[in-house]
C-alpha positions in Angstrom: 97.5 135.6 37.9 101.1 134.5 38.0 102.6 133.0 34.9 104.3 129.6 35.3 106.4 127.4 33.2 107.1 123.7 33.4 110.5 122.2 32.8 111.9 118.7 33.4 113.2 118.1 36.9 116.7 117.3 35.6 116.8 120.8 33.9 115.5 122.4 37.1 118.1 120.6 39.2 120.9 121.6 36.8 119.8 125.3 37.1 119.8 125.1 40.9 123.3 123.5 40.9 124.6 126.3 38.6 123.2 129.0 40.8 124.8 127.3 43.9 128.1 127.1 42.0 128.0 130.8 41.0 127.2 131.7 44.6 130.2 129.8 45.7 132.4 131.6 43.2 131.1 134.9 44.3 131.7 134.0 48.0 135.2 132.9 47.2 135.9 136.1 45.4 134.6 138.2 48.3 136.7 136.1 50.8 139.8 136.5 48.7 139.5 140.3 48.1 137.5 141.5 51.1 135.1 143.4 48.9 131.8 142.5 47.3 129.9 143.6 44.2 126.2 143.5 43.5 125.3 140.2 41.8 124.8 141.7 38.4 128.4 143.2 38.4 130.0 140.1 39.9 128.4 137.9 37.2 130.0 140.0 34.6 133.4 139.1 36.1 132.4 135.4 36.4 131.4 135.5 32.7 134.9 136.8 31.7 134.6 140.6 31.6 137.7 142.3 32.9 137.4 143.2 36.6 138.9 146.7 36.1 136.1 147.6 33.7 133.4 146.1 35.9 134.7 147.9 39.0 135.1 151.2 37.1 131.5 151.1 35.9 130.2 150.0 39.3 132.0 153.0 40.8 130.4 155.2 38.1 133.7 156.4 36.6 134.5 157.0 33.0 137.7 155.5 31.6 139.2 159.0 31.4 138.4 159.8 35.0 139.8 156.5 36.2 142.9 157.0 34.1 143.5 160.4 35.5 142.9 159.3 39.1 145.2 156.3 38.6 147.9 158.3 36.8 147.9 156.1 33.8 147.1 157.0 30.2 143.5 156.4 28.9 145.0 154.2 26.1 146.9 152.1 28.6 143.8 151.7 30.8 141.8 150.6 27.7 144.5 148.1 26.8 144.3 146.6 30.3 140.5 146.5 30.3 140.4 144.8 26.9 143.2 142.3 27.8 145.6 143.7 25.1 148.2 144.4 27.8 148.5 142.7 31.2 149.1 145.9 33.1 152.0 146.7 35.4 152.0 146.3 39.2 152.2 150.1 39.5 149.3 150.5 37.1 147.2 148.1 39.1 148.1 149.8 42.4 147.0 153.1 40.9 143.8 151.8 39.6 143.0 149.9 42.8 143.6 153.1 44.8 141.4 155.1 42.6 138.6 152.5 42.8 139.1 151.9 46.6 139.5 148.2 46.2 142.5 145.8 46.8 144.6 145.0 43.8 143.4 141.3 44.1 139.9 142.4 43.2 141.1 143.7 39.9 143.0 140.7 38.7 141.3 138.6 36.0 
């Protein structure tokens, strides 16, 4: 037997509208960057998590491995991922190359 729940139509419509809005955001991101992420990862970016961390975890890399591949210090990478530092253009280029994504995909 399938479990069901009942909610007011207005709440149901609001949930549907939110899903459509999120799908539009994800489609816009994919169009802008040329790359896509699985929904669960993309939602983390939509909800405010730093794209560098999300892409790093999606690619299965540790912070140390990404820092080495991008030729930046692990501390600097951590500061970028936590928003403590904005990150230089060169740092973003290195990280983007190591993650095989365009720089635009990494900008918050």
